[in-house]
C-alpha positions as CSV (number, residue, x, y, z in Angstrom):
1,M,-0.2,-0.1,-0.3
2,F,1.4,3.1,-0.7
3,D,2.3,5.8,2.2
4,T,-0.6,7.5,3.2
5,T,1.4,10.1,5.5
6,E,3.4,11.2,2.9
7,N,0.8,11.5,0.0
8,C,-1.4,13.8,2.8
9,D,1.5,15.7,3.3
10,D,1.7,16.5,-0.1
11,F,-1.8,17.4,-0.4
12,V,-1.7,19.8,3.0
13,S,0.0,22.5,0.4
14,A,-3.0,22.4,-1.8
15,N,-5.5,25.7,-1.6
16,D,-9.0,25.2,-0.4
17,N,-10.1,25.6,-4.5
18,A,-8.0,22.2,-5.0
19,K,-9.7,20.0,-2.7
20,S,-12.3,18.6,-4.9
21,E,-9.6,17.7,-7.0
22,I,-7.5,15.7,-4.0
23,V,-10.9,13.7,-3.4
24,S,-10.4,12.8,-7.1
25,R,-6.9,11.8,-6.5
26,L,-7.4,9.9,-3.1
27,V,-10.3,7.5,-5.2
28,S,-7.8,7.3,-8.2
29,M,-4.8,6.3,-5.9
30,A,-7.1,3.7,-3.8
31,R,-8.3,2.0,-6.9
32,K,-4.7,1.6,-8.2
33,E,-3.5,0.3,-4.8
34,R,-6.6,-1.7,-4.7
35,L,-7.1,-0.8,-1.1
36,D,-10.0,-2.5,0.9
37,Y,-12.9,-0.8,2.6
38,G,-10.9,-0.6,5.8
39,E,-7.6,1.1,4.5
40,F,-9.3,3.4,2.1
41,L,-11.7,4.9,5.2
42,Y,-8.1,4.9,6.7
43,V,-6.9,7.0,4.0
44,C,-9.5,9.3,4.3
45,Q,-9.5,10.0,7.8
46,Q,-6.0,11.0,7.6
47,A,-6.8,13.3,4.7
48,R,-9.5,15.0,6.3
49,R,-6.9,15.5,9.7
50,K,-3.9,16.6,7.5
51,L,-6.1,18.9,5.3
52,G,-8.3,20.4,8.4
53,L,-11.6,19.2,6.7
54,R,-14.7,19.2,8.9
55,R,-17.7,17.4,7.6
56,P,-20.6,20.3,6.9
57,K,-23.5,20.4,10.1
58,R,-26.8,19.0,8.9
59,H,-29.7,21.3,9.2
60,R,-33.3,19.8,9.6
61,K,-35.5,21.5,7.5
62,L,-38.5,23.0,9.2
63,P,-42.0,21.2,8.0
64,Q,-44.2,23.7,6.0
65,L,-47.3,23.7,7.9
66,L,-50.8,24.4,7.0
67,S,-52.4,27.8,7.9
68,E,-55.4,27.4,10.0
69,S,-57.5,28.3,6.9
70,D,-56.0,25.7,4.5
71,L,-56.3,23.1,7.5
72,K,-60.0,24.2,7.9
73,R,-60.6,23.9,3.8
74,F,-58.7,20.5,3.6
75,F,-61.4,18.9,6.1
76,R,-64.2,20.7,4.8
77,A,-63.3,19.1,1.5
78,I,-63.4,15.9,2.9
79,Q,-67.2,16.4,4.7
80,E,-68.7,18.1,1.3
81,C,-67.1,14.8,-0.5
82,G,-69.3,12.9,2.2
83,D,-67.0,9.8,2.8
84,V,-67.7,9.2,6.7
85,E,-64.5,6.6,6.9
86,H,-62.1,9.1,5.1
87,E,-62.9,12.0,7.6
88,I,-62.9,9.5,10.7
89,M,-59.7,8.4,9.7
90,L,-58.0,11.4,8.6
91,R,-59.3,13.3,12.0
92,F,-58.2,10.1,14.0
93,L,-54.4,10.7,12.0
94,F,-54.6,14.2,13.0
95,F,-55.7,14.4,16.6
96,T,-53.5,11.7,17.4
97,S,-50.3,13.0,15.6
98,I,-49.8,9.0,14.7
99,R,-47.4,8.0,12.0
100,V,-49.4,6.6,8.5
101,S,-47.1,3.5,9.6
102,E,-48.7,2.8,12.6
103,L,-52.1,4.2,11.6
104,V,-52.8,1.6,8.9
105,N,-51.8,-1.4,11.0
106,I,-54.2,-0.6,13.9
107,K,-56.6,-3.4,14.9
108,V,-59.9,-3.4,16.6
109,K,-58.5,-5.1,19.3
110,D,-55.9,-2.6,20.4
111,V,-58.7,0.1,20.4
112,D,-59.7,1.0,24.3
113,L,-62.6,2.6,23.9
114,G,-63.3,3.3,27.9
115,G,-59.6,4.6,27.8
116,C,-59.2,7.1,25.1
117,K,-56.0,5.1,24.1
118,V,-54.9,2.9,21.4
119,F,-52.6,0.4,21.6
120,I,-49.4,0.6,18.8
121,D,-48.4,-2.9,18.3
122,Q,-44.4,-2.5,16.8
123,G,-44.3,1.7,16.1
124,K,-41.2,2.9,14.8
125,G,-37.8,1.5,16.0
126,S,-40.3,-2.0,16.7
127,K,-41.5,-0.4,20.1
128,D,-44.7,-1.0,21.6
129,R,-46.9,2.1,22.9
130,Y,-50.0,3.6,23.5
131,I,-51.4,6.7,22.1
132,L,-54.5,9.0,23.0
133,F,-57.4,10.0,20.9
134,P,-59.9,12.7,21.7
135,A,-62.9,11.9,24.3
136,S,-65.3,13.4,22.0
137,F,-64.1,10.5,19.6
138,R,-65.0,7.7,21.6
139,L,-68.7,8.0,20.4
140,I,-67.4,8.5,16.7
141,L,-65.4,5.2,17.2
142,S,-67.8,3.3,18.7
143,S,-70.1,3.9,15.9
144,H,-67.5,3.4,13.2
145,L,-66.6,-0.1,15.0
146,Q,-70.4,-1.1,15.1
147,S,-70.9,-0.2,11.6
148,H,-68.2,-2.1,10.3
149,A,-68.5,-5.1,12.8
150,K,-66.4,-7.6,10.6
151,N,-63.6,-5.4,10.5
152,R,-60.2,-6.9,11.8
153,Y,-58.2,-3.4,11.3
154,L,-59.6,-0.1,13.0
155,F,-59.9,1.1,9.0
156,E,-60.2,-1.0,6.2
157,S,-60.4,-0.2,2.4
158,V,-62.8,-1.7,0.1
159,R,-61.0,-4.8,-0.4
160,F,-61.9,-5.5,3.3
161,G,-58.1,-5.3,4.4
162,P,-55.8,-2.6,5.8
163,Y,-55.3,0.3,3.8
164,T,-51.5,1.0,2.6
165,T,-49.4,3.8,3.5
166,R,-49.5,4.7,-0.4
167,R,-53.1,4.8,-0.5
168,I,-53.3,7.1,2.6
169,Q,-50.8,9.2,0.7
170,Q,-53.1,9.5,-2.2
171,I,-56.0,9.8,-0.4
172,V,-54.5,12.7,1.1
173,Q,-53.6,14.2,-2.2
174,E,-57.0,13.7,-3.5
175,Y,-58.7,16.1,-0.9
176,R,-56.1,18.4,-1.3
177,T,-56.4,19.1,-4.6
178,K,-60.4,19.1,-4.2
179,A,-59.7,22.0,-1.4
180,G,-57.7,23.9,-4.1
181,I,-54.6,24.2,-1.5
182,E,-51.5,24.5,-3.9
183,Q,-49.0,23.6,-0.6
184,R,-48.2,19.9,-0.7
185,V,-49.6,17.9,1.7
186,H,-49.0,14.6,2.9
187,P,-49.9,12.4,6.1
188,H,-46.9,13.0,7.8
189,L,-47.7,16.9,8.2
190,F,-51.0,16.3,10.2
191,R,-48.1,14.8,12.5
192,H,-46.5,17.9,12.4
193,Q,-49.2,20.1,12.9
194,M,-50.6,18.4,16.0
195,I,-47.3,18.6,17.7
196,T,-47.0,22.2,16.9
197,W,-50.7,22.7,18.4
198,L,-49.5,20.6,21.8
199,T,-46.3,23.1,21.7
200,R,-48.5,26.3,21.2
201,S,-51.0,24.9,24.0
202,G,-48.6,24.7,26.6
203,L,-47.3,21.1,26.7
204,S,-44.0,20.4,27.8
205,D,-41.6,17.9,25.6
206,T,-41.5,15.6,28.1
207,Q,-45.3,15.5,27.6
208,I,-45.3,15.6,23.9
209,Q,-42.9,13.3,23.3
210,L,-45.1,10.3,25.8
211,I,-47.8,11.6,23.3
212,S,-46.0,11.5,20.1
213,G,-43.8,8.3,20.7
214,H,-40.8,10.6,19.9
215,E,-37.5,9.0,21.4
216,S,-35.1,11.2,23.5
217,K,-31.9,10.3,25.3
218,K,-32.0,13.3,27.4
219,S,-35.5,12.3,28.6
220,L,-34.9,8.4,29.2
221,E,-34.5,9.2,32.9
222,I,-37.8,11.2,33.0
223,Y,-39.7,8.6,30.9
224,Q,-39.1,5.5,33.6
225,H,-41.0,8.4,36.2
226,M,-43.9,9.4,34.1
227,G,-46.9,7.6,32.7
228,L,-48.9,8.3,30.0
229,E,-52.0,8.8,32.4
230,S,-50.1,12.0,33.6
231,V,-50.5,13.5,30.5
232,E,-54.0,13.0,29.5
233,Q,-55.9,15.8,30.7
234,A,-53.6,18.0,29.1
235,Y,-53.8,16.4,25.9
236,Q,-57.6,16.2,26.3
237,V,-57.7,20.1,26.8
238,A,-55.3,21.0,24.4
239,V,-56.6,18.7,21.5
240,R,-60.4,20.3,22.4
241,G,-59.2,23.6,21.2
242,A,-57.7,21.9,17.9
243,E,-61.3,19.8,17.6
244,Q,-63.2,23.4,18.2
245,S,-60.7,25.3,15.5
246,L,-61.9,22.7,12.7
247,N,-65.5,22.4,13.5
248,S,-65.9,25.9,12.7
249,A,-65.0,25.0,9.1
250,A,-68.4,23.1,9.0
């Protein structure tokens, strides 16, 4: 293998404009010397150290939330189309801040109407958890389940099976078009919308993490001493305001 230190020392004298050329030379040398993956990584690490290169920080893009008026227009479009199941399903998606991949896998047996909560079996990260839903949704979900007594899943398509995440995405896009909303709308957006609402309503980060299922190393110790029941009242109060806001669209 070629002398890594010697080659890297040569690279140090190059100016910033030549760094892309240096990368190309490194790759060429690695191929010529037939380095394996571990050896190539070592060369790259030495080159970065000699050149003082730093990996750029990754900046997370903030989600582009819908305005309150557009959110109302979206759900008004669902009401006008008259598909009750779609309205229940998408309101449930919004109010629970659940992930769409978790939504499609909810089984009827996982719904606790009395406790206003739903068991999420193997959610993101293969972790089980509970989610809360608005107390006002107890009667709505109960009526929905009675109307679909043979359902195995909470929400089922016309093919008598669970929806796919792709189909939920298509449904959301169809109502976005009907509502005349130009901004991109996708199922995960409703999760951002509700978490933002809960934050503005004064819930703490720890409370929101319990409700949304976000994992945070900083709060793991707190999680051990705090149950979902302890944040249920704060959630119900906050989500009631969101419900009133949407219902004013009718």
